[in-house]
C-alpha positions as CSV (number, residue, x, y, z in Angstrom):
1,X,-10.5,8.7,6.9
2,X,-8.3,5.8,8.1
3,X,-4.5,6.4,8.2
4,X,-1.9,3.7,9.2
5,X,1.8,2.9,8.8
6,X,3.0,-0.3,7.4
7,X,6.6,-2.0,6.5
8,X,7.4,-3.4,3.3
9,X,8.4,-7.0,4.2
10,X,8.8,-8.4,0.6
11,X,12.4,-9.3,-0.2
12,X,12.4,-7.3,-3.3
13,X,10.8,-4.4,-1.8
14,X,7.2,-3.2,-3.4
15,X,7.9,-4.7,-6.6
16,X,5.3,-5.9,-9.3
17,X,3.7,-8.6,-7.4
18,X,3.3,-7.1,-4.1
19,X,2.3,-3.8,-5.6
20,X,-0.3,-5.7,-7.8
21,X,-2.0,-7.1,-4.8
22,X,-2.2,-3.6,-3.3
23,X,-3.7,-2.1,-6.5
24,X,-6.2,-5.0,-6.8
25,X,-7.6,-4.3,-3.0
26,X,-7.6,-0.5,-3.9
27,X,-9.0,-0.8,-7.2
28,X,-12.1,-3.1,-5.9
29,X,-13.3,-0.5,-3.5
30,X,-15.1,2.9,-3.6
31,X,-12.6,4.6,-1.3
32,X,-9.5,6.9,-2.2
33,X,-6.3,5.0,-1.6
34,X,-3.3,7.1,-1.0
35,X,0.1,5.7,-0.4
36,X,3.0,7.7,1.1
37,X,6.8,6.6,1.3
38,X,7.6,7.9,4.8
39,X,11.3,8.4,3.8
40,X,10.6,11.4,1.4
41,X,6.9,11.8,1.6
42,X,6.5,10.8,-2.1
43,X,2.8,9.7,-2.6
44,X,0.9,7.6,-4.9
45,X,-2.6,6.7,-6.0
46,X,-3.3,3.2,-4.4
47,X,-5.2,2.3,-7.5
48,X,-2.4,2.9,-9.9
49,X,0.2,0.3,-10.5
50,X,2.7,2.5,-12.0
51,X,2.2,5.0,-9.3
52,X,3.0,2.5,-6.6
53,X,5.9,1.0,-8.5
54,X,7.4,4.5,-8.9
55,X,7.5,5.0,-4.9
56,X,10.6,2.6,-5.2
57,X,10.0,1.5,-1.7
58,X,12.5,-1.2,-0.5
59,X,12.4,-3.9,2.2
60,X,12.2,-2.5,5.4
61,X,10.7,1.0,4.3
62,X,7.8,2.6,6.0
63,X,4.6,3.5,4.1
64,X,1.6,5.6,5.2
65,X,-1.6,4.4,3.8
66,X,-4.5,6.8,3.8
67,X,-8.0,5.4,3.0
68,X,-11.0,7.5,2.7
69,X,-14.4,6.8,1.4
70,X,-17.6,4.4,1.9
71,X,-15.8,1.2,2.5
72,X,-12.6,2.8,4.3
73,X,-12.9,0.3,7.3
74,X,-12.8,-3.0,4.9
75,X,-10.3,-1.5,2.5
76,X,-7.8,-0.5,5.4
77,X,-8.3,-3.9,7.2
78,X,-7.4,-5.9,3.8
79,X,-4.6,-3.8,3.3
80,X,-3.1,-4.3,6.9
81,X,-3.6,-7.9,6.3
82,X,-1.8,-7.8,3.1
83,X,1.3,-6.1,4.9
84,X,1.2,-8.4,7.8
85,X,1.8,-11.5,5.8
86,X,5.2,-13.3,6.3
87,X,8.2,-12.2,4.6
88,X,8.7,-13.5,1.4
89,X,12.3,-14.8,0.8
């Protein structure tokens, strides 16, 4: 199991586009991906676009991502890279 924290950098928070990118990475994997909003510990399945959107994570919020499964290292790396991309304006 790999667990790491990221910061939402997108200007509109974790809205449709960044959420879709996250779900796309998670859905292609064999691992279970869980996204937890640090503020209130609300959790969502990383493979569910609706679940990710209902987190309502705004810009600057911290998320904890947990990846567990046979390809967890690759998936965790891809998700970390996604959140390290420069801020959107």
